[in-house]
LOVO-503597 format. One line per 5 residues: number of its first residue (from 1); their letters; for each residue x, y, z of N, C-alpha, C. Coordinates in Angstrom, 3 decimals, m for minus. Layout:
BEGIN
NUM) a) X:Y:Z:X:Y:Z:X:Y:Z  ...
***
This chain:
BEGIN
1) mgeti) 0.849:m1.185:0.000:0.000:0.000:0.000:0.889:1.242:0.000  0.522:2.202:m0.826:1.289:3.438:m0.918:0.911:4.412:0.177  1.466:5.593:0.089:1.146:6.612:1.080:0.000:7.483:0.591  m0.593:8.228:1.527:m1.668:9.150:1.195:m1.093:10.561:1.154  m1.346:11.234:0.047:m0.879:12.612:m0.151:m2.107:13.508:m0.084
6) kvdak) m2.137:14.397:0.901:m3.282:15.302:1.066:m2.964:16.641:0.415  m3.919:17.136:m0.370:m3.744:18.398:m1.085:m4.938:19.295:m0.772  m4.656:20.506:m0.328:m5.705:21.484:m0.023:m5.711:22.542:m1.123  m6.731:22.503:m1.959:m6.862:23.490:m3.031:m8.099:24.364:m2.816  m8.604:24.392:m1.571:m9.789:25.198:m1.273:m9.461:26.677:m1.461
11) gmacp) m10.399:27.401:m2.054:m10.223:28.830:m2.276:m9.529:29.175:m3.581  m8.994:28.178:m4.264:m8.325:28.430:m5.544:m9.340:28.387:m6.679  m9.117:29.233:m7.668:m9.945:29.216:m8.866:m9.220:28.444:m9.956  m9.966:28.004:m10.936:m9.416:27.275:m12.080:m8.317:28.113:m12.724  m7.187:27.567:m13.067:m6.807:26.150:m13.076:m6.030:25.718:m11.829
16) gpisv) m6.096:26.495:m10.743:m5.326:26.219:m9.545:m5.432:24.800:m9.001  m6.658:24.291:m8.757:m6.768:22.943:m8.190:m6.119:21.849:m9.050  m6.281:21.923:m10.355:m5.667:20.912:m11.225:m4.152:21.088:m11.245  m3.684:22.313:m11.162:m2.239:22.560:m11.130:m1.600:21.945:m9.896  m2.226:22.130:m8.720:m1.643:21.541:m7.506:m1.799:20.023:m7.504
21) ltray) m2.862:19.518:m8.106:m3.017:18.070:m8.254:m1.895:17.508:m9.121  m1.595:18.175:m10.211:m0.530:17.725:m11.116:0.824:17.741:m10.411  1.086:18.775:m9.618:2.354:18.826:m8.868:2.445:17.668:m7.878  1.356:17.375:m7.180:1.352:16.257:m6.230:1.560:14.939:m6.966  0.930:14.803:m8.124:1.053:13.585:m8.926:2.497:13.348:m9.361
26) rkakn) 3.189:14.417:m9.723:4.586:14.282:m10.161:5.478:13.722:m9.062  5.143:13.989:m7.798:5.925:13.496:m6.662:5.465:12.117:m6.199  4.301:11.680:m6.642:3.702:10.430:m6.163:4.305:9.215:m6.866  4.048:8.061:m6.252:4.471:6.784:m6.827:3.230:5.936:m7.082  3.353:4.931:m7.934:2.241:4.007:m8.150:1.801:3.437:m6.807
31) gdiie) 0.501:3.387:m6.609:m0.065:2.871:m5.364:m0.385:3.952:m4.356  0.169:5.159:m4.528:m0.156:6.263:m3.629:m1.594:6.721:m3.875  m2.183:7.317:m2.849:m3.518:7.900:m2.955:m3.376:9.408:m2.783  m3.910:10.158:m3.722:m3.939:11.616:m3.603:m5.356:11.994:m3.177  m5.456:12.670:m2.043:m6.741:13.179:m1.562:m6.694:14.694:m1.716
36) ieatd) m7.579:15.225:m2.527:m7.586:16.665:m2.781:m8.959:17.239:m2.475  m8.954:18.421:m1.857:m10.181:19.154:m1.564:m10.129:20.489:m2.294  m11.243:20.848:m2.924:m11.331:22.113:m3.661:m12.731:22.691:m3.500  m12.839:23.992:m3.694:m14.145:24.649:m3.600:m14.599:25.203:m4.953  m13.750:25.180:m5.947:m14.115:25.663:m7.288:m15.077:24.659:m7.928
41) pgfkp) m16.307:25.086:m8.276:m17.279:24.153:m8.856:m16.782:23.489:m10.143  m15.895:24.154:m10.857:m15.358:23.576:m12.085:m14.395:22.432:m11.840  m13.990:22.234:m10.582:m13.033:21.179:m10.275:m13.616:19.789:m10.519  m14.915:19.630:m10.275:m15.539:18.306:m10.426:m15.367:17.754:m11.851  m15.792:18.476:m12.892:m15.556:17.950:m14.244:m14.075:17.951:m14.623
46) dvqaw) m13.320:18.925:m14.088:m11.884:18.987:m14.403:m11.151:17.755:m13.891  m11.427:17.338:m12.649:m10.716:16.193:m12.088:m11.112:14.902:m12.811  m12.385:14.805:m13.220:m12.815:13.625:m13.979:m12.076:13.556:m15.319  m11.926:14.687:m15.985:m11.195:14.728:m17.256:m9.714:14.444:m17.040  m9.136:14.964:m15.946:m7.721:14.751:m15.647:m7.433:13.264:m15.437
51) vkrtg) m8.283:12.604:m14.668:m8.097:11.175:m14.398:m8.194:10.374:m15.699  m9.162:10.712:m16.522:m9.324:10.002:m17.798:m8.105:10.213:m18.700  m7.630:11.450:m18.750:m6.491:11.786:m19.606:m5.197:11.127:m19.126  m5.005:11.075:m17.796:m3.745:10.555:m17.259:m3.754:9.046:m17.043  m4.945:8.425:m17.038:m5.025:6.981:m16.863:m4.946:6.528:m15.416
56) nelle) m5.165:7.436:m14.461:m5.184:7.061:m13.057:m6.603:6.663:m12.651  m6.796:6.270:m11.397:m8.079:5.723:m10.965:m8.757:6.657:m9.969  m9.962:7.119:m10.313:m10.749:7.956:m9.407:m11.502:7.033:m8.459  m11.106:7.043:m7.190:m11.727:6.165:m6.205:m13.007:6.756:m5.640  m13.012:8.084:m5.496:m14.148:8.740:m4.856:m14.209:10.189:m5.299
61) lteen) m15.418:10.682:m5.512:m15.631:12.092:m5.833:m16.914:12.512:m5.145  m16.795:13.349:m4.101:m17.959:13.765:m3.330:m17.968:15.285:m3.193  m19.143:15.793:m2.860:m19.274:17.230:m2.595:m20.167:17.399:m1.381  m19.666:18.156:m0.415:m20.422:18.399:0.800:m20.121:19.807:1.291  m21.187:20.584:1.532:m21.044:21.962:2.016:m20.102:22.798:1.147
66) gvira) m20.161:22.590:m0.166:m19.368:23.379:m1.098:m17.925:22.924:m1.255  m17.538:21.836:m0.570:m16.177:21.308:m0.685:m16.222:20.020:m1.507  m15.474:20.012:m2.592:m15.376:18.837:m3.462:m14.151:18.049:m3.026  m14.347:16.763:m2.762:m13.243:15.890:m2.354:m13.062:14.804:m3.407  m11.826:14.631:m3.818:m11.504:13.566:m4.768:m10.405:12.703:m4.177
71) rikvt) m10.555:11.392:m4.312:m9.503:10.439:m3.932:m9.067:9.739:m5.209  m7.783:9.852:m5.514:m7.247:9.329:m6.772:m6.139:8.349:m6.447  m6.239:7.154:m7.012:m5.154:6.167:m6.864:m4.205:6.329:m8.038  m2.938:6.511:m7.726:m1.911:6.664:m8.764:m1.616:5.291:m9.335  m1.937:5.125:m10.616:m1.734:3.832:m11.285:m0.984:3.974:m12.608
76) akra) m0.726:5.206:m13.025:m0.192:5.406:m14.378:1.231:5.964:m14.409  1.940:5.876:m13.274:3.318:6.370:m13.263:4.213:5.375:m13.978  5.109:5.900:m14.755:6.048:5.033:m15.469:7.418:5.144:m14.809  8.101:4.029:m14.743:9.393:3.998:m14.054:10.446:4.825:m14.771
***
């Protein structure tokens, strides 16, 4: 099991949340879980598109009280 990387992107506007997600992904290893929270409503479709484009696995995508939480399993890192 990999480690969990927590990313706080609350208060950032597009493209901020995806930018910090990409930076976290670059440091991650296969098997790591990236947990990111954002408040930008555009983050929900953006993160779904990012996961599809990068080939990683979206484990969870929820929204509660204006905070969007995504849990992404890193599966597409190449050695």
